[in-house]
Every structure is written in C-alpha cells, then in structure tokens.
C-alpha positions, 0 to 999 in steps of 0.5 A: 414459516415457523408455524410450517415447520411445526405443522410438517413436524406433527405431520411425522417430518423431521425438523430438518427435512422441515426446515429445509423444506421451507429454506428455514436455517434449523437454527434460527427454527430453534431459536425462534421456537425458544423465543431466545432463550439461549440466544445471548447477544455480544455487545461488542462482537470481536473477529475471531481473527482479533480474538486474543487464544491463551495458548497462542505463542508470545511475541518472543517466541514468533520472534525466535521463529521469525528470527529462524526463518531469516537465519542464512544458514536456513535460506535454501531449504523449504519451510518443513525443512527449515522447522524440523532441523531448528526443532531438532537445534533447540531453536523453536517450541511451536508445532508445525503448523504453527511454525507454517502459519508465521511463516506464511503470515510474515510472506516466507512460503513460495515456490524459490525452484527454478522456472521460466521468467514468463511464469509469472514467478516472483522470488524477491521479497515484497518490498515494504519502504514506511513514509511517515514524514516528508523526506523519508521516502522518494519514489521515481520512475520514466514514462513516455510522451508522445511526439508529432510523429508516431517514432517520437517518444519523450521520456519524463523522469519524475521524482516525488515525495511519498508522504507529500506527494510533492514532485522534487524533481524531473526533466524530460529527455529523448532518451533514458540515459544514466546521466540525466538520472544522476544529475535529476538527483545531485539537483533534488538533493541540493534543493530538498535534501537527501531522503532516507530511501528511494525506490523505483522500480527494475529499469537498467537506469535504476539499478545502474552502478553510477546511480547506485554509488551515487544513492550510497554516496549521499546516504540513501536506501535504494528499495526497487520494486519486484519483476513484472509486479507493477504495484510495488510502485503505485505513489508514480504509476499514480502520478503518471496517470493523473497527468496523462488523465488531465484534461489540458494534457494533448494528446501528442506535443508539438516538440520537446520543447512544448513537452516541458513547458506543458509539464512545467505548468502541470507539476506547478498547478499540481504542488499548488492548487490540486487538493489531494485526496490522500492529503486531507484535500491539501495541497502537496506543497501545503504538506511538504512546506508544512502549512497544512495544518494552518489551512485546515484550522483555518478550514474548521473555523470556516466549517465551525461558522457555517454550522453555526449559522445553520445547523439545522442543514447538518446531522452533526457538527462538520469536521475538516478532513484530517491530515495525512498520516503515515502511508508507505509501499505495501505497509499494508503487508507485513514481514514480520507476523 
C-alpha cells in the first residue's frame, strides 16, 4: 500500500489524497516511509486519565472544593452559582471548568428542578455503602412467591450479610407488615449481632417509623436505594433471582407451609453447599464463619499435589481462587472525586 501511495504521489497526487484512496492513514504512511525513525514505543503506556498533571489541584485543594459543594448555604444553588459565590468569598482557587469537573466526578451535578414523578429523574444521592468484613452491611428486601391460585401471593422477607452473602434472617408471610420486619430483625440481631448498616429499597415497611426506631436503638445505620433504581440493591435482587431460577423451585407453591419448607431447605443448601463466584468459590457459611481461609489453603495443597503429578497438563502452576475482598453497594462510584 505504501508503494501505491508513492506511485500516486510521484504522479502528482498529494500524499493525503493518495492515502485516502487506498485507505491508509497518513500517519502510518509517514512512519513506514521513515522506517519508524521518529517513532518511540513506550514500554508501559499510562492511560491519559491516570497520568499525573503538574498543574492539577492538590488533594487539599480538591477537598476545599468538595467542602464548598457540600456546604449547606449552597445546597439550592447550581454548580456555576456556587463557584462564583465561593470564589468571591475566597473559598476556592481554581477555574470554573475545574470546579465543575470535580463536581461531576463527585456526582453533584444534574437538574434538581421540580419534575413529574414519571420522568425518571432521581434527586436523591446515590447510596454508596462499603462492606469489608462480615457484619458491616446487611441488605434486605421482600419478594413474592406464587401460591396455588392466581390471587395467592406469599411474601418472602430475606436479609443477607453482603460480605459473606449469608442469609442471616428470612420469613414468609401472607402480607408485608411492619411488625413482621421488626420481629425478624430483632431475632437476627440476637443471633448474629447488629450490623453497621442495613440497606433496603424504598418500600413503606423499609421506611416505617417502628423499623427506623428499632434500627436506631440497636445502633444500625439505615441506607436506602434511590426511587425506581433496582441496581441500588443488587445483592438482594441477585439472591431472589437465584431462588426463583433454582431448578427445584416450584412454579407455584401448594400452601404457605410448603413455601416455608422449601425455602428453609433452599437457604440451608445455598449457605452450606453453594460455591459462590463472588466468594472465591467458597460457601456463604464458610466466609461468614471465617473457615474460608482453611478451605482455600486445603484447595491450594490439592492443586499443588495435582500439579506435581502432572505438570505437563498446565502452562503454569494452578492457583486456588482468591478469598473475597471488600465489596459493597455502588462502591465503583465515588462521591469524593
């Protein structure tokens, strides 16, 4: 292709037109023609977003910007209005564009004007809850199980420890009631202790006064999903999908006692036998009780022994899946920039 470009160029065609006619980028033509004499390959290229900018704000300066953005006196102002008022007050020392960039990375931008409920606009801040150990974060929700008749619906309450995926509490009732939820959590706290945070969606029971009072008296912080955003409660949603997609799950239950019996057996099997992909193929019970370390150690010994017997079957020594690390809800996002 480069020879064709040279021939066309010698015939009076510009290099740009010749390259376009054969579909060759002009920069590629010049690099090949000059035998890469001006090309220096970087051994370990760094993405532009990760590169250090000498003129970038320091960590302290970014913290000052975030402090301004979260200041109550600017709560009802736009980012632009906030910037100029803070600049006049001597609180920030950056450009408007930099100020807005930090606000956007912290998810402090967006239209906050009144709008209809069906527009899909969400004014609540994205919940970000970390779970680095057992007992730091519980997630719970309520789903429906079908009964023998179309109008028969059973309510499955389920609470899980997010770090270990261990179901710490559950119950099935005919209706979704506040008393059922409070009783369920009270029993769970007596058995597993009080978590740092309890996350739920925006159901009336989840936000009810008696449950909030029970959480507050127990010392647990309440976290909630944004309205109509199912991704804010992914662990409970995933657990319900696992239940309903189980091959043994009945399409409809014969009675509420049947639903309770099957669910009890399922949770026992899920907790003690299910090798979870998010837990390094350990079971929720192993992670919840702290025995996952011994399980992984024994797995590694088994793999090492197998590798020593048949090294020709591997490209490199096999490694047992790593133990679970910190997780949480929307932890891939950042509200601090």
